[in-house]
C-alpha positions in Angstrom: 125.3 145.9 -4.3 127.3 146.9 -1.3 129.6 144.2 0.0 129.6 143.0 3.6 132.9 141.6 5.0 132.6 138.0 6.1 133.6 138.9 9.6 130.4 141.0 9.9 128.2 138.1 8.6 127.3 136.6 11.9 126.5 140.0 13.5 124.2 140.9 10.7 122.3 137.6 11.0 122.0 137.9 14.8 120.6 141.4 14.5 118.1 140.4 11.8 117.1 137.0 13.0 117.1 137.6 16.7 114.4 140.2 16.8 111.5 137.7 17.1 110.6 134.4 18.6 112.8 135.0 21.7 113.4 131.9 23.7 114.7 132.0 27.3 118.1 130.5 27.5 118.8 127.4 29.7 120.9 127.8 32.8 124.7 128.3 32.4 125.3 124.8 33.7 122.8 123.4 31.2 124.4 125.4 28.4 127.9 124.1 29.3 126.5 120.5 29.5 124.8 120.8 26.1 127.9 122.4 24.5 130.1 119.6 25.8 127.8 116.9 24.6 127.4 118.6 21.2 131.1 118.6 20.7 131.0 114.8 20.6 128.0 114.7 18.2 128.4 117.7 15.8 131.6 117.7 13.7 131.7 121.5 13.2 133.0 124.1 15.7 130.2 125.8 17.6 132.2 129.0 17.9 132.7 129.2 14.2 129.1 128.5 13.2 125.6 129.8 13.9 122.3 127.9 14.2 119.1 129.6 13.0 115.6 128.3 13.9 112.6 129.8 12.2 109.2 128.5 13.2 106.7 128.5 10.3 103.1 127.8 9.7 103.7 124.2 8.7 106.8 123.5 10.8 110.1 125.2 10.6 113.4 125.9 9.0 116.7 125.0 10.7 119.9 126.4 9.3 123.5 126.0 10.3 125.9 128.5 8.6 129.6 129.3 8.9 130.3 132.7 10.4 133.1 133.1 7.9 131.6 132.7 4.4 135.1 131.6 3.2 135.5 128.8 5.8 135.3 125.8 3.4 136.1 123.3 6.2 133.2 124.3 8.4 130.8 124.6 5.5 131.7 121.0 4.5 131.2 119.7 8.1 127.9 121.5 8.4 126.6 119.9 5.2 127.8 116.5 6.2 126.1 116.7 9.6 122.7 118.1 8.4 122.5 115.6 5.5 123.2 112.8 7.9 120.7 113.8 10.6 117.9 114.7 8.1 118.3 111.2 6.6 118.0 109.8 10.1 115.0 112.0 10.9 113.1 110.5 8.0 113.5 107.1 9.5 112.5 108.3 13.0 116.1 108.3 14.2 116.7 111.2 16.7 119.5 109.4 18.6 122.0 112.3 18.1 119.5 114.8 19.5 118.8 112.5 22.5 122.6 112.3 23.2 122.8 116.1 23.3 119.5 117.2 24.8 118.2 114.1 26.6 115.3 111.8 26.1 112.8 114.3 27.5 113.6 117.0 24.9 110.2 118.7 24.0 108.8 117.5 20.8 111.4 114.8 20.2 109.2 111.7 21.1 106.4 112.9 18.8 108.7 113.5 15.9 110.6 110.2 16.4 107.2 108.4 16.3 105.9 110.2 13.3 108.2 108.8 10.6 106.5 109.4 7.2 104.2 112.1 8.6 106.8 114.8 8.8 109.0 115.9 5.9 112.6 116.8 6.5 114.0 118.4 3.3 117.7 119.0 3.3 119.3 121.7 1.1 122.8 123.1 0.7 123.4 126.8 1.2 126.4 128.7 -0.1 127.6 129.1 3.5 126.2 125.9 5.1 123.0 123.9 4.9 119.4 123.8 6.1 116.6 121.3 6.9 113.0 122.3 6.3 110.5 120.5 8.7 106.9 120.4 7.5 103.8 118.5 8.6 100.0 118.7 7.9 98.9 117.6 11.4 98.6 120.5 13.9 100.0 118.3 16.7 103.1 117.6 14.7 103.6 121.2 13.8 103.4 122.0 17.5 105.9 119.3 18.2 108.3 120.9 15.6 107.8 124.3 17.3 108.5 122.8 20.8 111.6 121.0 19.4 112.9 124.3 18.0 112.2 126.0 21.2 114.3 123.5 23.1 117.1 123.9 20.6 117.1 127.6 21.0 117.1 127.3 24.8 119.9 124.7 24.9 122.0 126.3 22.2 121.4 129.9 23.3 125.1 130.8 23.0 125.3 129.7 19.4 121.7 130.0 18.1 119.1 132.6 17.2 115.4 132.3 16.5 113.3 134.2 13.9 113.9 135.0 10.3 116.1 132.4 8.6 118.9 134.1 6.6 121.6 133.1 4.2 124.3 134.7 2.2 125.3 134.5 -1.5 128.8 134.9 -2.8 129.5 137.5 -5.4 132.5 135.7 -6.8 135.4 133.4 -5.9 135.9 132.1 -2.4 138.2 134.9 -1.6 135.6 137.6 -2.3 133.4 139.1 0.4 130.0 137.6 0.7 126.7 139.4 0.9 123.6 138.8 2.9 120.2 138.1 1.5 116.9 137.6 3.4 115.0 134.4 2.6 111.5 134.0 3.8 109.8 130.6 4.2 108.7 129.4 0.8 111.1 131.6 -1.2 114.2 129.5 -1.9 117.5 131.0 -3.1 118.7 130.0 -6.5 121.8 128.5 -4.9 119.9 126.2 -2.5 120.0 122.5 -3.6 117.6 119.9 -2.4 118.6 116.3 -2.0 115.2 115.1 -1.1 112.8 115.0 -4.1 109.4 116.6 -3.7 106.6 114.0 -3.4 
């Protein structure tokens, strides 16, 4: 399989993932405000990472991946953060999202009040991590979609919507990575879930 240099990883993802589910960006002032707040809440560097939000039939898939597939520090920070917030989500704790996006963030109040009715499944990826959101109630699926829309708007400089993607590594950390498309419901063999299926 042809190798893709890690420096081209983010561009490939943006081209593939950004072709659907376009979300109008927030104003420049709002984007600056959210980035500043996010710097106090998210441990990884926004300019070295990419957020991907894919809306699905039963909820959605949020990924944060390192632009450089060999950046072990950013990958570790991504995993730490997503593992922490997914554990909080399951308890109805969306305090970090409130700090970044505000109390009136679309979908947030409904998700915070729905502890137990929405699943938040955390998984590690070779180049970051992901949280899969899923619910049976249509109103909660809609809340997840509105929550994702707000994320895309507020993080427009560092996020894309559409097809979730991830890369696999061919070999040691020094080797170039390769991209692989992963559609909802088709997990990669390298994805690891830390939330058992019920």
